[in-house]
N, C-alpha and C positions, 0 to 999 in steps of 0.2 A: 504493500500500500504506500502511495505517495500522498502526503498531505502537507501543503504549504499555505500559510495564511498570515498576512501581516495584521497590524493593529486595526486597520480599517476594513478588514474582512474581504480581501481579494482572494478568492479561493482557487487553488490549483490542487487537484485531488484525484483519486480514484481507488476503488476497492471493488473489483468485479463490476457488477451492474449498479452499484450504489455509490453516490457521491456525497461528500460531506461539505457543508457550508457553516462557517463560524460567524456569528454576529455578536459584537460586543458593544455595550452601551458605555458612553463616555461620561465621566463625572469629574468634578473638581472639589477640593476640600480646602477651606481657608486655613485650617489648622495644620496643613502640611506645607511642603515647599511651594511658594508662589510661582506661578508661571509654568508649572508642570501639569501634565494631563494624566489622569488615572483611569483605568478601564474596569468597569464592573458589569455584572449582569450578562454572563456568557450564555448564549444559546447555540446549540449545534443542531442543524437541520440535516436530515437524511433525505436525499432526493433522488429520483431516477436519473441516471446518467444522461438520458436524452434531453433533459431540461438544462443541463449545465452549460451548454454553449452560449446560452443567453447572458451568462454572467462573467465570462472570461474577460479579463482586463478591465472589469468595472467593479465598483464598490457594490457589494450585495445590498447595502442599505439604500443606495440610489435606486435600485430596481424594485424592492418591495415596499419602500417607505416613500410616501409622496411629499410630506411636509415635515420639516424639523422645527420643533418649538423649544427654544432655549430661553428660560427666564434668567436674565442677568441680575435680577433682584426685584422684590415687590414689597411695598409697605409705604408708610406715610413719609419716609425720607427719600423716596425715589423708586421709580418703576421703569423697566425697559425689558422688552421681549423680542428676541430675534426669531423671525420666521424665515425659513430657508428651504430652497430646493437645490437641485444639482446646479442650476444656472442663475440663481437669484437669491439675494439676501435683503430683507426688508426689516428695519427696526421699528417696532410699534412702541411708541413713547420713548422719551429720552430725558428722564427726570433726574439723572445723576449729573454731577459735574462732567465736563468733557474728559478730563484726565481719568476720572473714576470709570466712566463708560468705556474708554479705550483699554483701561486695565482689565476690566471684566471681560471684554471681548477677547483680549489676549489670553486670559485664563481659559476661555472657551475655544481657543485655537482659531480665532477668526480675525483676519486682517481688517481693520476699520475701513481701509480704502476699498474693500470689496462690497461695502454696503451700497446698494443701489438706490434705496429710498428710506426716508424717515417719515412715518405716519404718526401724527399726534392726535390722540383721542379727545383731549380738551385742554383748557388753558392752565389748569392748576399746576403749580411749580413742580410738584413731585412727578408730573408726567411730561412737562414741556421744557424743563429747566435749561438744558444745553442743546436743544434740538436745532436751533438756527445756526449756532456756531459749528455744531457737528456736521450739518449738511454742507456748509460752505467749505469746511476743511477737507471733508472726504469726497466732495464732488457729488454728493447724493441729492436727489430731489427731495423737497420738503412738502408734505401734504397735510392739510388740516381743513376744517370747515371755516366759513367766513367769520363766524362769531369768535372762534379761537384766534384767527389772524388779527382781528380788530383789537381784542383784549391784549394780545402779545405785542402789538405794534409791528407786525410783519407785513410787508408790502406784497399783496397778491400779484402774481405774474413775475415780478422782479425777484422776490425772495421765496415765495411759496406758491403752490397750486392749491386752490380751494375746491372742496367737494361739497355736494349736497347730501341730504338724507337718502338712504336706500340707493346710493350711487355705487357703481362698480368701478374700482380703480384697477387698471391693468398695468402689469409690470413685466420685465423681461422673462423669457422662458416659460410663458404661459401662466405665471402666478397672477391671481387677482384677489381683491379684497372688497367685500361688500360692507358698507357703513350702515349701522343700525342705531338710530337715536335712542338714548336711554335717559331716564330722569336722574339728575344729580345736582343738588343745590341750584345755583343760578348759571351753571355752565352748559355749553352746548356739547354735551358728552356723547360719544358714539361707542358702540361695541363693534368688533371687527369679526367678520367671517372670512377666513382665508381659504383659497382653493388653489391646487396645483394644476388645474385644467385637465386632470386625468381621473377625477373622482374622489380625491382625498380632500377633506375639509376639516378646518380647525376653527373653533370659536375662542376669541379673546375678549373678555368683558369684565371690567372692574369699575368701581365707583358708580353705583346705582342703588336706588332705594327699593326698586321693584322691577320685575321683568315685564316687558310689554309683550303683546301678542306677536308682533313682528319678530322680536328676539327669540321667543319660544319656538316659533315656526322655523327659524333658521338654525337654531341650535339642535333641533331634532334630527338633522341630517349629518351631524358632525362625527368624525372619528376621534377627535380630541376636543376637550373643552377646558380652558383656563378661566376660572370664574372667581369672583370675590366671595370670601366668607369672612367678613370683617369682625364680627363681634358675637360673643355669647350673650344672650339676652339677660340672663340672671347676673352675669358679671358686670354688664353695663349698668344695670339698675343699682347694684351694690357699690359701684365704683365711685371715684372721687370727682367725676365730672359734674358741673352744675346742671340743674334740671333742664335748662334751655338747650344745652349742648346734647344732652341725652335725647331730648325730643328731636333735635335736628338729625342726629345720627340714625335714629330708629324710624324717622319719617319717610314719606314717599320719595323725597329728594335726597335722602341720606345714603346709607350703605346697607348691604345685605347682611342679615344675621346668618349664623350657621343653619338655623331652622329653615329660613327662606331659601338658602342655597340648596339645601337638601331636597326641598319640595320642587324646586325648579329642575334639578338633576333627575329626580324621580320621574318627572313629566316628560323630559326630553330624551331620556336614556333609550338606546336602541341597540340592536344586535351588533352594529358596527362601531359602537363607542368603545374605544380601546383604552383611553386614559383620561383622567381628570386631574387638574392641578388647582388647588385652592390658594387664592392669592389675597394680598392686601390685608393680612390678618393684623388686627390691633394688638400691640404689645401690652396694652393696659387692660383690654376687655376680652381677650381671647387667649387660647393656647392651642398649639398644633394638635395635640392629642384629643382635645375636646372637639375641635372642628372636624377632624378626620373621622372620629367615631360617630358623630351626629350625622354626617353626610352618608357614611357607609350604612348606617342604620336605616336612613330614609330610602336609599337606593335599593336595598334588599339583596337577596341572594341571587337574583337573576342577573345582576351586573357582574361580569366576569373580568372586567378590566382593572386598572390600577388607580388608586387615589393617593396623591402625594401633596406636599406643601411647598410653595415658593416662599422663601424667607427673604428678609431684608438683605442679608449677606449672601449674595449669589456669586457666581452663577451655579445653577443646578445642572444635572445631566440633561441631555437632549431627549425630548419625547418625539417619537416618530409617528405621524398620523398617516395611515395609508392602508389600502386593502389589496395591493397588488402582490400576491405571493404566487410562486410557481406551485405546481402540484408537488406534494411532498408526502413522504411515507410516515414521518414521525418527527417530533421535536424532542430531543434528549434533554 
């Protein structure tokens, strides 16, 4: 038997009529050496040899995974999510400083100059912070709605391209994003539904007080969902915030509670939903284990995918959303 595979799963193999493909998930840890990449989550696929020619010289993940979703960090001090395909990189929100954003991209093994576009969901600083500077430095296009452009002082056409509600944004390599308006304070916030043009879909939505029917409809067809689970209701009520702030957070224009997020995910979950990431957790009014357990309880045993947490100190490993797998005999 000959089996050769590098860290990005380029397979060269054979054992009789059976081929082996190794797929490794990448992750980074801030408590280890910075700038290094660590690999976790090994899967070995056993496939008929006749399917193997499809993958020679190519990354296995590029073929079976349509969209990569890498959270560079999520929380009240900054948010940024990289959506990637084989031919395109789009950064959704850029709420960290430019230096910190570039450092986090480096840890995720992404060259900032490979970013094709920056899409800003709304004007709040933890989502928009260094977006304009980043787009100019990297030569990436900047996209936002008109309300965000006005509040940020960005000049449409000259500095940014504005979009409307329920508008499709097209990017290189077939990637597109649909903008879904969601209620949050006085901002013109949008959720994002990303597609690779081959059937893989991912929803990215944070900072909202409730889910609209348009959002639920679009999330129902996703392979991956990154969604806010901001607070635990009992912790918020017992916490130190003034009553006015508690009402704002829990109101229609505030943030989603763990319970609300669980109900939304229960409604939109489908057989193709592979992974869920809970984002924008409050450090004062929530805890990862509480959010995860409440959401898993709501989704029930029928959901067979993964649920994980995006923390303020990212980046986390890349989630791949896609349904394109070759015929296979087994997963070891």
